[in-house]
VMD Tcl script that draws the C-alpha trace (Angstrom):
set ca {
  {12.81 -3.16 -20.87}
  {10.21 -4.72 -18.56}
  {11.66 -6.68 -15.68}
  {11.18 -10.40 -16.19}
  {9.26 -12.20 -13.45}
  {8.90 -16.00 -13.19}
  {6.69 -18.00 -10.86}
  {8.41 -20.65 -8.74}
  {5.41 -21.77 -6.66}
  {2.70 -23.07 -6.58}
  {3.03 -23.78 -10.33}
  {6.25 -22.91 -12.11}
  {5.85 -20.55 -15.07}
  {8.36 -18.41 -16.93}
  {8.28 -14.78 -18.04}
  {4.85 -13.88 -16.70}
  {2.82 -11.23 -18.50}
  {1.07 -8.44 -16.62}
  {-2.22 -10.31 -16.99}
  {-0.59 -13.47 -15.59}
  {0.59 -11.49 -12.57}
  {-2.78 -9.83 -12.09}
  {-4.41 -13.28 -12.09}
  {-2.23 -14.24 -9.11}
  {-3.55 -11.20 -7.22}
  {-7.23 -11.54 -8.09}
  {-9.66 -11.73 -5.19}
  {-13.41 -11.18 -5.09}
  {-13.71 -10.66 -1.34}
  {-13.06 -7.26 0.28}
  {-9.34 -7.29 0.99}
  {-6.78 -5.29 2.93}
  {-3.46 -5.95 1.22}
  {-0.12 -4.53 2.37}
  {2.87 -4.15 0.08}
  {6.45 -3.70 1.27}
  {10.02 -4.21 0.17}
  {12.74 -5.51 2.49}
  {16.46 -6.20 2.39}
  {17.77 -9.68 3.18}
  {18.60 -8.62 6.72}
  {15.18 -7.11 7.39}
  {15.65 -3.40 6.71}
  {12.66 -1.60 5.19}
  {14.78 1.27 3.85}
  {17.97 2.11 2.00}
  {19.43 5.49 2.94}
  {16.20 6.29 4.74}
  {13.74 5.48 1.95}
  {11.88 2.30 1.03}
  {12.08 3.39 -2.60}
  {15.85 3.05 -2.33}
  {15.48 -0.73 -1.95}
  {13.06 -1.23 -4.83}
  {14.39 -2.91 -7.99}
  {12.80 -3.11 -11.44}
  {10.66 -6.17 -10.68}
  {9.38 -4.67 -7.44}
  {8.44 -1.48 -9.27}
  {6.57 -3.49 -11.91}
  {4.70 -5.47 -9.26}
  {4.02 -2.26 -7.32}
  {2.26 -0.76 -10.34}
  {0.14 -3.88 -10.87}
  {-0.96 -3.88 -7.24}
  {-2.17 -0.31 -7.72}
  {-3.80 -1.28 -11.01}
  {-6.22 -3.71 -9.36}
  {-7.10 -1.82 -6.17}
  {-9.87 0.65 -5.34}
  {-7.92 2.75 -2.87}
  {-4.26 3.22 -1.91}
  {-3.91 3.83 1.84}
  {-0.74 5.43 3.24}
  {0.26 6.97 6.56}
  {0.97 10.71 6.49}
  {4.56 10.22 7.67}
  {5.29 7.92 4.74}
  {3.60 10.34 2.35}
  {6.02 13.04 3.50}
  {9.20 10.96 3.74}
  {8.74 9.14 0.42}
  {7.67 12.26 -1.45}
  {4.25 11.12 -2.61}
  {2.48 13.24 -5.19}
  {-1.04 12.92 -6.63}
  {-2.18 9.29 -6.93}
  {-1.87 8.38 -10.60}
  {-1.25 5.04 -12.25}
  {0.45 4.43 -15.60}
  {-1.32 4.81 -18.95}
  {-1.34 1.02 -19.31}
  {-3.01 0.71 -15.92}
  {-5.57 3.38 -16.83}
  {-6.51 1.43 -19.97}
  {-6.79 -1.83 -18.01}
  {-8.93 -0.23 -15.31}
  {-11.30 1.34 -17.85}
  {-11.69 -1.99 -19.67}
  {-12.62 -3.60 -16.37}
  {-15.18 -0.97 -15.42}
  {-13.04 0.79 -12.83}
  {-12.22 4.51 -12.43}
  {-9.05 5.53 -14.26}
  {-7.09 5.97 -11.01}
  {-7.45 4.55 -7.50}
  {-8.41 6.85 -4.65}
  {-5.56 8.10 -2.48}
  {-6.39 7.71 1.24}
  {-4.07 9.25 3.83}
  {-4.08 8.42 7.54}
  {-3.18 11.35 9.80}
  {-4.29 11.28 13.41}
  {-3.13 14.86 13.99}
  {-4.10 16.11 10.51}
  {-0.60 17.42 9.83}
  {-1.29 17.88 6.11}
  {-1.08 20.87 3.78}
  {-4.39 21.29 1.88}
  {-2.48 23.34 -0.73}
  {-0.14 20.45 -1.66}
  {-0.12 18.81 -5.08}
  {-1.60 15.67 -3.52}
  {-4.88 17.55 -3.24}
  {-4.60 20.26 -5.91}
  {-3.70 17.85 -8.73}
  {-5.57 14.74 -7.59}
  {-7.35 12.99 -10.49}
  {-9.82 11.60 -7.93}
  {-10.84 13.37 -4.71}
  {-8.66 11.89 -1.93}
  {-9.78 10.57 1.43}
  {-8.18 11.66 4.69}
  {-8.62 9.43 7.76}
  {-8.18 11.21 11.07}
  {-9.37 11.47 14.66}
  {-11.96 13.76 16.22}
  {-9.27 15.63 18.19}
  {-7.47 16.80 15.05}
  {-7.48 20.51 14.25}
  {-7.93 21.92 10.77}
  {-10.76 19.59 9.71}
  {-12.56 22.28 7.74}
  {-9.54 23.09 5.57}
  {-8.94 19.44 4.71}
  {-12.65 18.79 4.14}
  {-12.53 21.41 1.39}
  {-10.09 19.30 -0.65}
  {-10.76 15.71 0.50}
  {-13.43 13.42 1.90}
  {-12.74 13.17 5.64}
  {-13.27 9.97 7.62}
  {-13.24 10.54 11.37}
  {-12.25 7.20 12.88}
  {-11.88 7.53 16.64}
  {-11.83 10.24 19.28}
  {-8.21 10.54 20.46}
  {-6.47 8.41 17.81}
  {-7.35 6.61 14.59}
  {-9.15 3.30 15.23}
  {-8.31 0.93 12.38}
  {-11.64 -0.91 12.23}
  {-13.51 2.41 12.11}
  {-11.14 3.69 9.43}
  {-11.87 0.67 7.23}
  {-15.62 1.03 7.74}
  {-15.36 4.66 6.71}
  {-13.33 3.88 3.60}
  {-15.68 1.09 2.57}
  {-18.70 3.33 3.09}
  {-17.37 5.19 0.05}
  {-17.63 1.96 -1.96}
  {-13.97 0.93 -1.84}
  {-13.55 -2.81 -1.21}
  {-10.01 -3.54 -2.39}
  {-7.62 -1.62 -0.14}
  {-3.89 -1.51 -0.89}
  {-1.77 -0.23 2.00}
  {1.74 1.00 1.22}
  {2.93 1.82 4.72}
  {4.58 2.89 6.71}
  {5.70 0.48 9.43}
  {3.64 2.16 12.16}
  {0.44 1.92 10.11}
  {1.21 -1.73 9.32}
  {1.79 -2.41 13.01}
  {-1.56 -0.82 13.85}
  {-3.34 -3.02 11.31}
  {-1.62 -6.13 12.69}
  {-2.65 -5.19 16.24}
  {-6.24 -4.72 15.04}
  {-6.10 -8.07 13.14}
  {-7.12 -6.34 9.91}
  {-4.42 -7.65 7.54}
  {-5.71 -10.01 4.85}
  {-2.63 -10.17 2.65}
  {1.02 -9.17 2.59}
  {3.05 -8.83 -0.57}
  {6.72 -8.41 0.27}
  {9.67 -8.20 -2.10}
  {12.98 -9.47 -0.71}
  {15.79 -7.61 -2.41}
  {19.30 -9.18 -2.47}
  {21.03 -6.56 -0.34}
  {22.40 -6.38 3.19}
  {21.74 -2.98 4.78}
  {22.76 -3.29 8.47}
  {22.46 0.11 10.17}
  {19.34 1.05 12.10}
  {16.74 0.93 9.32}
  {13.21 0.06 10.45}
  {11.43 -3.26 9.97}
  {8.38 -3.28 7.70}
  {6.15 -3.26 10.82}
  {6.49 -1.95 14.32}
  {4.18 -0.99 17.16}
  {3.99 -0.46 20.89}
  {2.21 -3.75 21.55}
  {3.54 -7.06 20.15}
  {0.94 -8.82 18.01}
  {0.98 -12.11 16.13}
  {-1.02 -13.73 13.33}
  {-0.13 -16.78 11.28}
  {-0.18 -16.38 7.49}
  {-0.28 -18.79 4.56}
  {2.08 -18.66 1.58}
  {0.17 -17.68 -1.55}
  {2.88 -17.57 -4.19}
  {6.60 -17.21 -4.81}
  {7.82 -15.14 -7.75}
  {11.40 -14.59 -8.80}
  {13.16 -11.94 -10.82}
  {16.90 -12.50 -10.94}
  {18.03 -12.60 -7.31}
  {14.87 -10.90 -5.98}
  {11.93 -12.81 -4.50}
  {8.36 -11.51 -4.56}
  {6.25 -13.26 -1.93}
  {2.53 -13.15 -1.26}
  {1.03 -14.29 2.04}
  {-2.68 -14.54 2.90}
  {-4.73 -15.07 6.06}
}
mol new
graphics top color blue
foreach p $ca { graphics top sphere $p radius 0.5 }
foreach p [lrange $ca 0 end-1] q [lrange $ca 1 end] { graphics top cylinder $p $q radius 0.2 }
display resetview
């Protein structure tokens, strides 16, 4: 059974359809949108994984965010820890994307400054669309990765976020969905390249030493505006924009 999601703000509405939810996410401008889940006390993980926090409504919203994007951008550490496979959306999302003139699946873009990736992994071997790998000029193994992915070199010693975005958009991808992890999010905040944040607050208290949804070496700050408040049971799904 599909998780029920209601809108509390700005206009109350009950039992939103997928198309209703997609309408709340629609944007014509090129957008960098982050999506995270968090416990009530600020942990980004349960037992070491963000997927451990995610409830049914968050999973439904997660799929819809992928449905409307051009590219899903993820840090290599998160790809490994969360067990990412080839980037595929659901059959319903494929049908929606085709009806709207989009490729069946979004492009999977992976950020790895050191290029610590296995070109023989399923992510590349079984990809429905050729992935993108964002890296730095100092990385070794470029040729092996270039055989299975489009490589964007964004910086000499480390990945420069603005250059990474220019490289991704040079491939024609305007709607970028970033799924983490916290270090990548922190880098985007420091570079002032975050347009939107969708964050699901799950009704759990985790304590422990779980990470926040963003962290970085240099504190950075940007004010955001509340876009909408959705509710599913005791979970809140919030969207903030620049």
